[in-house]
PAZAPA-4460 file (N, C-alpha, C; in steps of 0.05 Angstrom, whole numbers, plus 32768, in hexadecimal, padded with zeros to 4 digits):
% residues 222
    n_x    n_y    n_z   ca_x   ca_y   ca_z    c_x    c_y    c_z   seq   type   mol
   838E   8308   7CC9   838A   8309   7CE6   839D   831D   7CF2     1      M     A
   8392   8331   7CFF   83A3   8346   7D0B   83AC   833E   7D27     2      S     A
   83C2   834B   7D30   83CE   8344   7D4A   83BF   8353   7D60     3      M     A
   83BA   8345   7D75   83AF   8352   7D8D   83C1   836A   7D95     4      N     A
   83B6   8382   7D99   83C7   8399   7D9F   83D7   8396   7DB9     5      P     A
   83CC   8387   7DCC   83DC   8383   7DE5   83F4   8370   7DDF     6      F     A
   83EF   835C   7DCE   8406   834B   7DC6   841A   8359   7DB5     7      C     A
   8410   836C   7DA5   8423   837C   7D94   8435   838D   7DA6     8      E     A
   842A   8397   7DBC   843A   83A6   7DCF   844E   8393   7DDD     9      I     A
   8446   837B   7DE4   8458   8367   7DF0   846F   8361   7DDD    10      A     A
   8469   835D   7DC3   847E   8357   7DB0   8491   836E   7DAD    11      L     A
   8486   8387   7DAC   8497   839E   7DAA   84AA   83A0   7DC1    12      E     A
   84A0   839A   7DD9   84B1   839B   7DF1   84C7   8386   7DF0    13      E     A
   84C0   836E   7DE6   84D5   8359   7DE3   84EA   8361   7DCF    14      A     A
   84E2   836E   7DB9   84F5   8377   7DA5   8507   838C   7DB1    15      I     A
   84FC   839F   7DC0   850C   83B4   7DCC   8520   83A8   7DE0    16      R     A
   8518   8394   7DEF   852A   8387   7E02   8541   837A   7DF3    17      I     A
   853C   836E   7DDC   8551   8362   7DCC   8564   8378   7DC1    18      K     A
   8558   838D   7DB7   8568   83A3   7DAC   857A   83B0   7DC1    19      E     A
   8572   83AF   7DDA   8582   83BB   7DEF   8598   83A7   7DF8    20      S     A
   859A   8390   7DED   85AF   837D   7DF3   85A8   836B   7E0B    21      G     A
   858F   836B   7E14   8587   835B   7E2C   857A   8340   7E24    22      L     A
   8578   833B   7E0A   856D   8322   7E01   857B   831A   7DE7    23      A     A
   857C   8301   7DE1   8589   82F8   7DC9   8576   82F0   7DB3    24      T     A
   855D   82EB   7DBA   854A   82E2   7DA5   852D   82E8   7DAE    25      E     A
   851C   82EF   7D9B   8500   82F3   7D9F   84F0   82DF   7D8F    26      V     A
   84E0   82D0   7D9C   84CF   82BB   7D8F   84B2   82C3   7D91    27      V     A
   84A4   82C6   7D7B   8488   82CC   7D7B   8477   82B3   7D79    28      A     A
   8463   82B0   7D8A   8453   8298   7D8C   8436   829F   7D88    29      V     A
   8428   828F   7D78   840B   8292   7D75   83FE   8276   7D75    30      S     A
   83E7   8274   7D82   83D8   825B   7D83   83BE   8260   7D75    31      V     A
   83B8   824F   7D61   839F   8253   7D52   83A0   8247   7D36    32      G     A
   838D   8250   7D25   838B   8245   7D0A   83A1   824E   7CF8    33      P     A
   83A0   8246   7CDF   83B5   824C   7CCB   83B9   826A   7CC8    34      A     A
   83A4   827A   7CCC   83A7   8297   7CC8   83BB   82A4   7CDC    35      Q     A
   83C1   8295   7CF1   83D3   82A0   7D05   83EF   82A4   7CF9    36      C     A
   83F5   8296   7CE4   8410   8299   7CD7   8414   82B6   7CCE    37      V     A
   83FE   82C2   7CC4   8400   82DE   7CBB   8407   82F0   7CD2    38      D     A
   83FB   82EB   7CE9   8400   82FA   7D01   841D   82F7   7D0A    39      T     A
   8427   82DF   7D09   8443   82DA   7D10   8456   82E8   7CFC    40      I     A
   844F   82E8   7CE3   845F   82F6   7CCF   8461   8314   7CD5    41      R     A
   844B   831F   7CDF   844B   833B   7CE8   845F   833F   7CFE    42      T     A
   845F   832C   7D11   8472   832E   7D27   848F   832B   7D1E    43      G     A
   8494   831A   7D0A   84AF   8317   7CFF   84B7   8330   7CF1    44      L     A
   84A4   833D   7CE3   84AB   8356   7CD5   84B1   836D   7CE9    45      A     A
   84A5   836C   7D01   84AA   837F   7D15   84C6   837C   7D21    46      M     A
   84D0   8362   7D21   84EB   835E   7D2B   84EF   8344   7D3A    47      G     A
   84DB   8334   7D3D   84DF   8319   7D49   84F1   8308   7D38    48      A     A
   8500   82F6   7D44   8513   82E6   7D36   8507   82CD   7D29    49      D     A
   84F4   82C1   7D36   84E6   82AA   7D2B   84CB   82A7   7D38    50      R     A
   84BB   8295   7D2C   84A0   8292   7D36   8499   8275   7D3B    51      G     A
   8486   8271   7D4C   847B   8256   7D51   845C   8258   7D4F    52      I     A
   8452   8247   7D3D   8435   8246   7D3A   842B   822B   7D45    53      H     A
   841B   822D   7D5A   840E   8215   7D65   83F3   8213   7D58    54      V     A
   83F1   8200   7D46   83D9   81FE   7D35   83C1   81F4   7D45    55      E     A
   83AB   8201   7D41   8392   81FA   7D4E   837B   81FE   7D3B    56      W     A
   836D   81E8   7D33   8358   81EA   7D1F   833D   81F1   7D2C    57      K     A
   833B   81EA   7D46   8324   81F4   7D56   8309   81EC   7D4C    58      G     A
   8304   81D2   7D47   82EA   81CA   7D3E   82D6   81CB   7D56    59      E     A
   82C7   81E1   7D57   82B1   81E3   7D6A   82B9   81E7   7D87    60      G     A
   82D2   81EC   7D8C   82DB   81EF   7DA8   82EF   8206   7DAA    61      L     A
   82E9   8218   7DBD   82FB   822E   7DC1   8313   8226   7DD1    62      G     A
   832A   8232   7DCC   8342   822B   7DDA   8340   8233   7DF8    63      L     A
   833B   824C   7DFD   833A   8255   7E18   8356   825B   7E23    64      G     A
   8358   826D   7E37   8372   8275   7E42   8382   825E   7E4E    65      P     A
   8375   824B   7E5B   8384   8236   7E69   8392   8224   7E54    66      L     A
   8384   821D   7E3F   8391   820C   7E2A   83A9   821B   7E1D    67      N     A
   83A6   8235   7E18   83BC   8244   7E0D   83D3   8245   7E21    68      V     A
   83CD   8249   7E3B   83E2   8249   7E4F   83F1   822F   7E50    69      A     A
   83E3   8218   7E4D   83F0   81FE   7E4C   8402   81FB   7E34    70      K     A
   83FA   8206   7E1E   840B   8206   7E06   8424   8216   7E0B    71      V     A
   8421   822E   7E16   8438   823F   7E1C   844B   8232   7E30    72      L     A
   8440   8225   7E44   8451   8216   7E57   8462   8201   7E48    73      R     A
   8455   81F2   7E36   8463   81DD   7E28   8479   81E9   7E16    74      A     A
   8474   8200   7E0A   8488   820D   7DF9   849F   8218   7E0A    75      L     A
   8498   8222   7E22   84AD   822C   7E34   84C0   8215   7E3C    76      V     A
   84B5   81FE   7E41   84C5   81E7   7E49   84D8   81DF   7E32    77      E     A
   84CF   81E3   7E19   84E0   81DC   7E02   84F4   81F2   7DFC    78      L     A
   84EB   820B   7DFD   84FC   8222   7DF4   850E   822D   7E0A    79      E     A
   8505   822A   7E23   8514   8233   7E3B   851A   8251   7E3A    80      E     A
   8506   8262   7E35   850A   827F   7E36   850D   8289   7E53    81      P     A
   8518   82A1   7E56   851A   82AD   7E71   8504   82C2   7E76    82      R     A
   84F6   82C9   7E60   84E1   82DD   7E64   84CA   82D7   7E50    83      L     A
   84B2   82D6   7E5A   849A   82D2   7E49   8489   82EB   7E4B    84      L     A
   8485   82F9   7E34   8476   8312   7E33   845D   830D   7E23    85      I     A
   8446   8314   7E2F   842C   8310   7E21   841C   832A   7E23    86      L     A
   8409   832D   7E11   83F5   8342   7E14   83E4   833C   7E2D    87      G     A
   83D9   8351   7E3A   83CB   834C   7E53   83B1   833E   7E50    88      K     A
   83A4   8340   7E37   838A   8334   7E34   8383   8330   7E17    89      Q     A
   8370   831E   7E12   8366   831A   7DF7   8354   8331   7DF0    90      A     A
   834F   8334   7DD6   833D   834A   7DCD   8323   833F   7DC1    91      I     A
   8320   8324   7DC1   8307   831A   7DB8   82F5   8313   7DD0    92      D     A
   82FF   8303   7DE2   82EF   82FD   7DFA   82F7   830D   7E13    93      D     A
   830C   831E   7E10   8315   8330   7E25   831F   8320   7E3E    94      D     A
   8326   8307   7E3A   8331   82F8   7E51   834D   8303   7E58    95      C     A
   8351   8306   7E71   836B   8310   7E7C   8376   82FB   7E8E    96      N     A
   837D   82E4   7E82   8383   82CD   7E93   839C   82BD   7E8A    97      Q     A
   83A3   82BE   7E70   83B8   82AC   7E66   83D3   82B0   7E74    98      T     A
   83DB   82CA   7E76   83F5   82CF   7E83   83F6   82C5   7E9F    99      G     A
   83E1   82CA   7EAE   83E0   82C1   7ECA   83E0   82A3   7ECC   100      Q     A
   83D2   8296   7EBA   83D0   8279   7EBB   83EB   826C   7EB4   101      M     A
   83F8   8276   7E9F   8412   826A   7E97   8427   826F   7EAD   102      V     A
   8426   8286   7EBB   8438   828A   7ED1   8433   8276   7EE7   103      A     A
   8419   8270   7EEC   8412   825D   7F01   841C   8241   7EF9   104      G     A
   8418   8239   7EE0   8420   821F   7ED7   843E   821B   7ED8   105      L     A
   844D   8231   7ED2   846A   8230   7ED2   8476   8235   7EEE   106      L     A
   8465   823F   7F00   846E   8248   7F1B   8483   825E   7F18   107      N     A
   847E   8270   7F05   848F   8287   7F01   8482   82A0   7F0D   108      W     A
   8492   82B4   7F15   8487   82CD   7F1E   847A   82DC   7F06   109      P     A
   8467   82ED   7F0C   8459   82FB   7EF7   8456   8319   7EFD   110      Q     A
   8457   8329   7EE8   8451   8346   7EEA   843D   834C   7ED5   111      G     A
   8424   8352   7EDD   840F   8356   7ECA   840A   8374   7EC5   112      T     A
   83FD   837B   7EAF   83F6   8396   7EA7   840F   83A9   7EA8   113      F     A
   8425   83A0   7E9D   843E   83AF   7E9F   843C   83C9   7E8F   114      A     A
   8443   83DF   7E9B   8445   83F9   7E8D   8462   8401   7E8A   115      S     A
   8475   83F2   7E97   8491   83F7   7E94   84A0   83DD   7E9C   116      K     A
   84B4   83D6   7E8D   84C4   83BE   7E93   84E2   83C4   7E91   117      V     A
   84F0   83BE   7EA6   850D   83C2   7EA7   851A   83A8   7EAF   118      V     A
   852D   839E   7E9E   853B   8385   7EA4   8557   838B   7EAF   119      L     A
   855F   837B   7EC2   857A   837C   7ECC   8588   8361   7EC6   120      D     A
   8599   8362   7EB2   85A5   8349   7EA8   85B7   833D   7EBD   121      K     A
   85C5   834E   7ECC   85D8   8344   7EE0   85C9   8336   7EF7   122      E     A
   85B4   8343   7F01   85A5   8338   7F17   8590   8324   7F0F   123      K     A
   858B   8322   7EF4   8577   8311   7EE9   855B   8316   7EF6   124      Q     A
   8554   8330   7EF4   853A   8339   7EFF   852C   834A   7EEA   125      T     A
   8512   834D   7EEE   8502   835F   7EDD   84F2   8371   7EF0   126      A     A
   84F4   838B   7EED   84E5   839E   7EFC   84CD   83A8   7EEC   127      T     A
   84B5   83A4   7EF6   849D   83AA   7EE7   848C   83BF   7EF6   128      V     A
   8486   83D5   7EE8   8472   83E8   7EF2   8457   83E1   7EE6   129      D     A
   8443   83E1   7EF8   8428   83DB   7EEF   8415   83EF   7EFB   130      R     A
   8402   83F8   7EEB   83EE   840B   7EF4   83D8   83FE   7F05   131      E     A
   83D3   8409   7F1C   83BE   8400   7F2D   83AC   8418   7F34   132      V     A
   8396   8413   7F42   8383   8428   7F48   8390   843F   7F58   133      D     A
   83A3   8438   7F6A   83AF   844C   7F7B   83C8   8459   7F6F   134      G     A
   83D0   8452   7F57   83E8   845D   7F4B   83F8   8448   7F3C   135      G     A
   8412   8446   7F43   8424   8433   7F37   842E   841F   7F4B   136      L     A
   842F   8406   7F44   843B   83F1   7F54   8453   83E7   7F46   137      E     A
   8469   83E4   7F54   8482   83DA   7F48   8489   83BF   7F54   138      T     A
   848D   83AB   7F42   8494   8390   7F4A   84B0   838A   7F40   139      L     A
   84BF   837A   7F4F   84D9   8370   7F47   84D6   8351   7F45   140      C     A
   84DA   8347   7F2D   84D6   832A   7F28   84F1   831D   7F23   141      L     A
   84F5   8306   7F2E   850C   82F5   7F27   8506   82E7   7F0D   142      D     A
   851A   82E7   7EFB   8517   82D9   7EE2   851D   82BB   7EE6   143      L     A
   850F   82AA   7ED7   84FB   82AF   7EC2   84E1   82B8   7ECD   144      P     A
   84D2   82C8   7EBC   84B9   82D4   7EC6   84A6   82D7   7EAE   145      A     A
   848D   82DD   7EB5   8478   82E3   7EA2   846F   8300   7EA6   146      V     A
   846E   830E   7E8F   8465   832A   7E90   844E   832D   7E7C   147      I     A
   8438   833B   7E84   8423   8342   7E71   8422   8360   7E6E   148      T     A
   841C   836A   7E56   8420   8386   7E4F   8407   8396   7E4E   149      T     A
   8408   83AE   7E57   83F2   83C1   7E55   83F7   83D4   7E3E   150      D     A
   83E3   83E4   7E38   83E5   83F6   7E20   83FA   840B   7E22   151      L     A
   8401   8414   7E3A   8413   842A   7E3E   8431   8422   7E3E   152      R     A
   8436   8409   7E3A   8452   8400   7E3C   8463   840B   7E25   153      L     A
   8459   840B   7E0D   8468   8415   7DF6   8456   841B   7DDF   154      N     A
   8462   8425   7DC9   8453   8429   7DB0   8460   8417   7D9B   155      L     A
   8452   8402   7D93   845E   83EF   7D80   8467   83FC   7D66   156      P     A
   847C   83F3   7D5B   8486   83FD   7D41   8476   83F2   7D2A   157      R     A
   8478   8400   7D14   846C   83F6   7CFB   8481   83E5   7CEC   158      Y     A
   8478   83D0   7CE0   848A   83BF   7CD1   8491   83CD   7CB6   159      A     A
   84AA   83D1   7CB1   84B2   83DD   7C98   84B1   83C9   7C81   160      T     A
   84B0   83D3   7C68   84AF   83C1   7C51   84C7   83AE   7C50   161      L     A
   84E0   83B8   7C54   84F7   83A5   7C53   84F4   838F   7C68   162      P     A
   84EA   8396   7C80   84E7   8382   7C95   84D0   836F   7C8F   163      N     A
   84BC   8379   7C82   84A6   8367   7C79   84B1   8352   7C65   164      I     A
   84C2   835B   7C53   84CE   8348   7C40   84E1   8334   7C4E   165      M     A
   84F0   833E   7C62   8503   832C   7C70   84F3   8318   7C81   166      K     A
   84DC   8320   7C8B   84CC   830E   7C9C   84C3   82F5   7C8D   167      A     A
   84C1   82F6   7C72   84B9   82DF   7C62   84CD   82C8   7C64   168      K     A
   84E6   82CF   7C6A   84FB   82BA   7C6B   8501   82B1   7C87   169      S     A
   84F4   82BE   7C9B   84F8   82B5   7CB7   84E8   829C   7CBD   170      K     A
   84F3   828A   7CCD   84E6   8271   7CD2   84CD   8273   7CE4   171      P     A
   84B9   8263   7CDD   84A2   825F   7CEE   849E   8241   7CF2   172      I     A
   84A2   8238   7D0A   84A0   821C   7D11   8483   8215   7D18   173      N     A
   8477   8202   7D09   845B   81FA   7D0F   845B   81E1   7D20   174      K     A
   844D   81E3   7D37   844A   81CC   7D49   842C   81C8   7D4F   175      V     A
   8426   81B1   7D59   840A   81AA   7D60   8408   81A5   7D7E   176      T     A
   83EF   81A4   7D87   83EA   819E   7DA3   83F5   8182   7DAA   177      F     A
   83F3   8170   7D96   83FE   8155   7D9B   841C   8155   7D9E   178      E     A
   842A   8166   7D8E   8447   8168   7D91   844E   8171   7DAD   179      D     A
   843F   8183   7DB8   8445   818F   7DD2   8439   817F   7DE9   180      L     A
   842A   8169   7DE1   841D   8158   7DF5   840A   8168   7E07   181      K     A
   83FB   817A   7DFA   83E7   818A   7E08   83CB   8180   7DFE   182      V     A
   83BB   8179   7E11   83A0   8170   7E0B   838C   8187   7E10   183      K     A
   837D   818D   7DFB   836A   81A3   7DFD   8351   819A   7E0C   184      V     A
   834A   81A9   7E21   8333   81A3   7E31   8325   81BD   7E38   185      K     A
   830C   81BF   7E33   82FD   81D7   7E3A   82E8   81D1   7E50   186      S     A
   82EA   81E0   7E66   82D8   81DE   7E7C   82C2   81F3   7E7B   187      D     A
   82C2   8203   7E65   82AF   8218   7E63   829F   8214   7E49   188      I     A
   8285   8217   7E4B   8274   8215   7E33   8267   8231   7E2F   189      E     A
   826A   823B   7E17   825D   8255   7E10   8240   824F   7E0A   190      V     A
   822E   8258   7E1C   8212   8252   7E1A   8204   8263   7E05   191      A     A
   820D   827D   7E03   81FF   828F   7DF1   8210   82A8   7DED   192      Q     A
   820F   82B2   7DD5   821C   82CC   7DCE   8207   82DD   7DC0   193      V     A
   8201   82F4   7DCA   81EC   8305   7DBE   81F8   8321   7DB8   194      T     A
   81EF   832D   7DA3   81F7   8348   7D9C   81E8   835C   7DAD   195      E     A
   81F5   8373   7DB2   81E7   8388   7DC1   81CF   8392   7DB0   196      P     A
   81BA   839D   7DBD   81A3   83A7   7DAE   81AB   83BE   7D9C   197      P     A
   819E   83BF   7D85   81A5   83D4   7D72   819B   83EF   7D7C   198      K     A
   81AB   8404   7D76   81A3   841F   7D7F   818C   8429   7D6E   199      R     A
   817A   8437   7D7B   8164   8443   7D6C   816E   845C   7D5D   200      K     A
   8160   8463   7D49   8167   847A   7D39   8164   8493   7D4A   201      A     A
   8175   84A7   7D45   8174   84C0   7D54   815C   84D1   7D4C   202      G     A
   8155   84E4   7D5D   813F   84F6   7D59   8148   8513   7D59   203      L     A
   813D   8523   7D48   8142   8540   7D48   812A   854D   7D55   204      I     A
   812F   855A   7D6C   8119   8566   7D7B   8117   8584   7D75   205      L     A
   8100   858E   7D78   80FB   85AA   7D70   80FE   85BE   7D86   206      S     A
   8100   85B4   7D9F   8103   85C8   7DB5   810F   85BA   7DCE   207      S     A
   8118   85CB   7DE0   8124   85C1   7DF9   810E   85B4   7E0A   208      V     A
   80F6   85BF   7E09   80E0   85B3   7E18   80DB   8596   7E0F   209      D     A
   80DC   8592   7DF5   80D7   8577   7DEB   80ED   8564   7DF4   210      E     A
   8106   856E   7DF4   811D   855E   7DFD   811A   8556   7E1B   211      L     A
   8112   8569   7E2B   810E   8564   7E48   80F8   8550   7E4C   212      I     A
   80E2   8552   7E3C   80CC   8540   7E3E   80D4   8523   7E38   213      D     A
   80E4   8520   7E23   80ED   8505   7E1B   8101   84F9   7E30   214      K     A
   8113   850A   7E3A   8126   8500   7E4E   8117   84F8   7E68   215      L     A
   8101   8506   7E6E   80F3   8501   7E87   80E0   84EA   7E84   216      K     A
   80D0   84E9   7E6E   80BA   84D6   7E6C   80C1   84BC   7E5C   217      N     A
   80D5   84BE   7E49   80DC   84A7   7E39   80F6   849A   7E43   218      E     A
   810B   84AB   7E45   8125   84A0   7E4E   8126   849D   7E6C   219      A     A
   8116   84AD   7E7A   8114   84AC   7E97   8130   84AF   7EA5   220      R     A
   813E   84C3   7E9B   8158   84C9   7EA6   8158   84E3   7EB7   221      V     A
   8142   84F1   7EB7   8140   8509   7EC8   8125   8508   7ED6   222      I     A
***
């Protein structure tokens, strides 16, 4: 199971923050089936200090952003971090909700779609640049806070072979929804999922006149 590229960027930013001396520990969290352990190991090889796997077997029910947000809130209450960094959206259902929901549940300030993050350890603030239609918007957040990452924030590092080997000895704590006292509830039912129609085979035309005729009478685009 590969890591969501947005989450990979979030992890890279957390590691850079630690390397700059502004954090003492990076904890990688994944919620899902047993295969998530491989994803966490990738995060540990990149530079995270330890991992937490919230096991979810998912018999016939999707987790959804709200359930994941509740899990993260429960972990925050246990771990007491000062900064929660997430990818801005999922890449399977394209939901862009978990970061905002967990910020709401925690009543923490949030900076979404971050393209630049600057921490001030003395003032305990985070300055976040985010791209909007009109240009750049800059937010100043009091810590603790939630930040979600955009693609332009950084370029994630590759895990080196020595770090991949070291990651095997780093701890991954497995917890369950019951341990966190989180009850899974889904208010959304997926009624149907359909594939897009298959593309027709291409045609080789013999003249420009034939092309114009097809664009006009078959495709009806001119």
